[in-house]
C-alpha positions as CSV (number, residue, x, y, z in Angstrom):
1,M,0.0,0.0,0.0
2,T,1.2,3.5,-0.9
3,T,0.1,6.4,1.2
4,I,0.5,10.1,0.9
5,L,0.4,12.0,4.2
6,K,0.3,15.8,4.2
7,I,0.9,17.7,7.5
8,G,-0.2,21.3,7.4
9,G,2.0,24.2,8.2
10,S,-0.5,25.3,10.8
11,V,0.3,22.1,12.8
12,L,4.1,22.3,12.5
13,T,4.5,26.1,13.0
14,D,2.8,29.2,14.4
15,K,1.6,30.8,11.2
16,N,1.1,34.2,12.9
17,K,4.8,34.5,13.6
18,V,7.8,34.5,11.2
19,S,9.7,31.2,11.0
20,A,8.3,29.9,14.3
21,A,8.5,26.1,14.5
22,R,6.7,23.9,17.0
23,P,9.6,21.4,17.7
24,D,7.6,19.4,20.2
25,V,4.9,18.8,17.7
26,I,7.4,17.9,14.9
27,A,9.1,15.4,17.2
28,R,5.8,13.8,18.3
29,I,4.5,13.4,14.7
30,A,7.8,12.0,13.6
31,K,7.7,9.5,16.5
32,E,4.2,8.4,15.5
33,I,5.3,7.9,11.9
34,G,8.3,5.9,13.1
35,E,6.4,3.6,15.4
36,I,4.6,1.6,12.8
37,D,5.3,0.1,9.4
38,S,2.7,1.8,7.2
39,G,4.0,0.5,3.9
40,K,5.3,3.0,1.3
41,L,4.9,6.6,2.5
42,V,5.2,10.0,0.8
43,L,5.3,12.8,3.3
44,I,4.4,16.3,2.3
45,H,4.4,19.2,4.7
46,G,3.2,22.8,4.5
47,A,5.5,25.7,5.0
48,G,3.4,27.5,7.6
49,S,5.3,30.6,8.9
50,F,8.5,29.4,7.1
51,G,7.8,30.9,3.7
52,H,4.3,32.4,3.6
53,H,5.5,35.7,5.1
54,Q,8.5,36.0,2.7
55,A,6.3,35.1,-0.3
56,K,3.8,37.8,0.7
57,D,6.5,40.5,1.3
58,Y,8.2,39.8,-2.1
59,K,4.8,39.3,-3.9
60,L,6.0,36.1,-5.4
61,T,2.4,35.2,-6.5
62,D,2.5,38.3,-8.8
63,G,5.2,36.7,-11.0
64,L,8.8,37.5,-11.7
65,N,10.1,41.1,-11.6
66,D,12.9,43.1,-10.1
67,W,11.4,42.9,-6.6
68,S,10.1,39.3,-6.5
69,I,13.4,37.8,-7.9
70,K,15.1,38.9,-4.7
71,G,12.5,36.9,-2.7
72,I,13.3,33.5,-4.3
73,W,16.2,32.7,-2.1
74,P,14.9,33.9,1.3
75,T,11.6,32.1,0.7
76,H,13.2,28.8,-0.4
77,S,15.8,29.1,2.4
78,A,12.9,29.5,4.9
79,V,10.9,26.5,3.7
80,T,13.9,24.2,3.5
81,S,15.0,25.1,7.0
82,L,11.6,23.8,8.2
83,N,12.0,20.7,5.9
84,R,15.4,20.0,7.6
85,M,13.8,20.0,11.0
86,V,11.1,17.6,9.8
87,V,13.6,15.2,8.2
88,D,16.0,15.4,11.2
89,A,13.1,14.5,13.5
90,L,12.1,11.6,11.3
91,Q,15.6,10.3,11.1
92,M,15.8,10.4,14.9
93,S,12.6,8.4,15.0
94,G,14.1,5.7,12.8
95,V,12.5,6.7,9.5
96,D,14.7,6.7,6.4
97,A,13.5,10.1,5.3
98,I,15.1,12.2,2.5
99,P,14.1,15.7,1.4
100,V,12.9,16.4,-2.2
101,N,12.8,20.1,-2.9
102,P,10.2,21.2,-5.4
103,L,12.3,24.2,-6.6
104,S,14.9,21.8,-7.9
105,S,12.5,19.1,-9.2
106,C,9.4,20.8,-10.5
107,T,8.2,23.4,-13.0
108,L,4.9,25.2,-13.1
109,S,2.8,26.7,-15.9
110,G,0.2,29.3,-15.0
111,G,0.6,28.4,-11.3
112,R,-0.1,24.6,-11.8
113,I,2.4,21.8,-11.9
114,E,3.6,21.2,-15.4
115,H,6.3,18.7,-14.7
116,M,7.8,17.0,-11.6
117,C,10.7,14.6,-11.6
118,L,9.1,11.4,-10.4
119,D,12.1,9.1,-11.0
120,V,13.8,9.9,-7.7
121,I,10.6,9.6,-5.7
122,E,9.7,6.3,-7.3
123,L,13.3,4.9,-6.6
124,M,13.0,6.1,-3.0
125,L,9.7,4.3,-2.5
126,Q,11.1,1.2,-4.2
127,D,13.9,1.1,-1.7
128,D,11.6,1.9,1.3
129,I,12.9,5.5,1.7
130,T,10.3,8.1,2.7
131,P,10.5,11.2,0.4
132,V,9.6,14.4,2.2
133,L,8.3,17.2,0.0
134,H,7.1,20.7,1.0
135,G,5.5,23.9,-0.3
136,D,8.1,25.9,-2.1
137,V,8.8,28.7,-4.5
138,V,9.0,27.3,-8.0
139,M,9.9,28.6,-11.5
140,D,6.8,29.1,-13.7
141,R,6.9,29.0,-17.5
142,D,4.3,31.7,-17.8
143,R,4.8,33.9,-14.7
144,G,8.5,33.4,-14.2
145,V,8.0,32.3,-10.6
146,D,5.1,31.3,-8.3
147,I,4.3,29.5,-5.0
148,L,3.6,25.8,-5.1
149,S,1.4,24.7,-2.3
150,G,1.8,21.3,-0.7
151,D,-1.9,21.0,-1.2
152,Q,-1.3,21.0,-5.0
153,I,1.6,18.5,-4.7
154,V,-0.7,16.0,-3.0
155,P,-3.2,15.3,-5.9
156,Y,-0.4,15.4,-8.5
157,L,1.6,12.7,-6.8
158,A,-1.5,10.8,-5.8
159,R,-2.5,10.4,-9.5
160,E,1.0,9.9,-10.9
161,L,2.1,7.4,-8.3
162,K,-1.4,5.7,-8.2
163,V,-1.5,5.8,-4.4
164,D,-4.1,4.0,-2.3
165,R,-5.1,6.8,0.0
166,V,-4.4,10.3,1.2
167,G,-4.3,11.8,4.6
168,I,-4.4,15.6,5.3
169,G,-3.4,16.4,8.9
170,T,-4.6,19.9,10.0
171,N,-5.1,21.8,13.2
172,V,-8.9,21.3,13.2
173,D,-11.0,18.1,13.4
174,G,-11.8,18.2,9.7
175,V,-14.0,20.3,7.4
176,L,-16.3,22.3,9.6
177,D,-19.7,24.0,8.8
178,R,-20.6,27.6,9.8
179,D,-21.6,26.4,13.2
180,G,-18.3,24.6,13.8
181,K,-19.8,21.2,13.4
182,L,-17.8,18.5,11.6
183,I,-18.8,17.5,8.1
184,R,-18.3,13.8,8.2
185,K,-18.3,13.1,4.4
186,L,-17.7,15.0,1.2
187,T,-18.6,13.7,-2.2
188,P,-18.9,15.3,-5.6
189,G,-22.7,15.2,-5.0
190,N,-22.7,17.5,-1.9
191,M,-19.7,19.6,-2.8
192,G,-21.7,22.4,-4.2
193,E,-23.5,22.9,-0.9
194,V,-20.4,22.5,1.2
195,D,-18.4,24.9,-1.1
196,K,-20.5,27.8,0.1
197,I,-19.3,27.4,3.7
198,L,-15.6,26.9,3.1
199,S,-13.3,29.7,3.8
200,G,-9.6,30.5,4.0
201,S,-7.4,29.7,7.0
202,G,-6.3,32.0,9.8
203,G,-2.9,33.6,9.8
204,V,-0.9,34.6,6.8
205,D,-1.6,32.0,4.0
206,V,-0.9,32.5,0.3
207,T,-2.2,29.1,-0.7
208,G,-6.0,29.0,-0.1
209,G,-6.7,27.4,3.3
210,M,-9.3,24.7,3.7
211,H,-11.1,25.9,0.6
212,G,-8.0,25.2,-1.5
213,K,-7.4,21.8,0.2
214,I,-10.9,20.4,-0.6
215,H,-10.8,21.6,-4.2
216,E,-7.5,19.8,-4.7
217,L,-8.7,16.6,-3.1
218,M,-12.1,16.3,-4.8
219,P,-10.8,15.2,-8.2
220,L,-9.0,12.4,-6.5
221,A,-12.3,11.1,-5.1
222,K,-13.7,11.0,-8.6
223,V,-11.0,8.6,-9.7
224,G,-11.2,6.4,-6.6
225,I,-8.5,7.7,-4.3
226,P,-10.1,8.5,-0.9
227,S,-8.8,11.2,1.4
228,L,-9.2,11.9,5.1
229,V,-8.9,15.4,6.6
230,F,-8.1,15.0,10.3
231,N,-6.7,16.7,13.3
232,A,-3.0,16.0,13.5
233,E,-2.6,18.1,16.7
234,K,-4.4,15.3,18.6
235,P,-1.7,12.8,19.8
236,G,-2.1,9.4,18.2
237,N,-4.1,10.5,15.2
238,V,-1.2,10.4,12.7
239,M,-0.4,6.9,13.9
240,K,-4.1,5.8,13.7
241,F,-4.3,7.1,10.2
242,L,-1.2,5.3,9.0
243,K,-2.7,2.1,10.6
244,N,-5.9,2.8,8.7
245,D,-7.6,2.9,12.0
246,L,-8.7,6.5,12.3
247,Q,-12.5,7.1,12.2
248,E,-12.4,10.8,13.1
249,G,-12.3,13.6,10.5
250,T,-13.9,14.3,7.1
251,F,-13.8,11.5,4.6
252,I,-13.7,12.6,0.9
253,R,-14.9,9.8,-1.4
254,G,-16.4,9.4,-4.8
255,D,-19.8,8.3,-3.5
């Protein structure tokens, strides 16, 4: 079984501060991943406060110009520093994890993934290595440069690698309605109604919040790849998901 697990930047960092990691949370999640054999795993994490602020200050989503070009390095440097923390924690927990940086392995066109080098990821999985990807600044064929969210990496890799399931670990219990009540299941049939109540995340986020997450995951449901949006801040939930034993959260399925 091949699984993609994405842990949001809101879980690993304080998104209202600049480059503020939550080392205890990173260590705890790494330990949960290391405690079980979940088969082949691709881990993707959000950038959180490591990159969103820099991307906003340098207006990287506006394309390449004399100002934004100066923001490529500080933004990439920020997100890779968080990635290093995640990979270090995984290694300390016994996981053979290796970083895969999108800036060096991916190109965009109009803000969407045009090409990603899958060979290295496939070889890693073949050899039971866990590739660890992240949101990043990436060169764009049309705009010059843009921000690639981890939420966009998830469905691209899920389709290309033909994974069995996807988990999205956030700082909330799943997709919530206006009253804060959990929506247990999302399908293409009820998406129109649910779409009206989805909104962006708190803090500084240049990648769309929960609204963007759901719209990236729904096409996977249509081709038979289920997803579960769950609260990764609750100790044990990451491990339960990897064991296919987590019943809490919002399930996104084709029917």
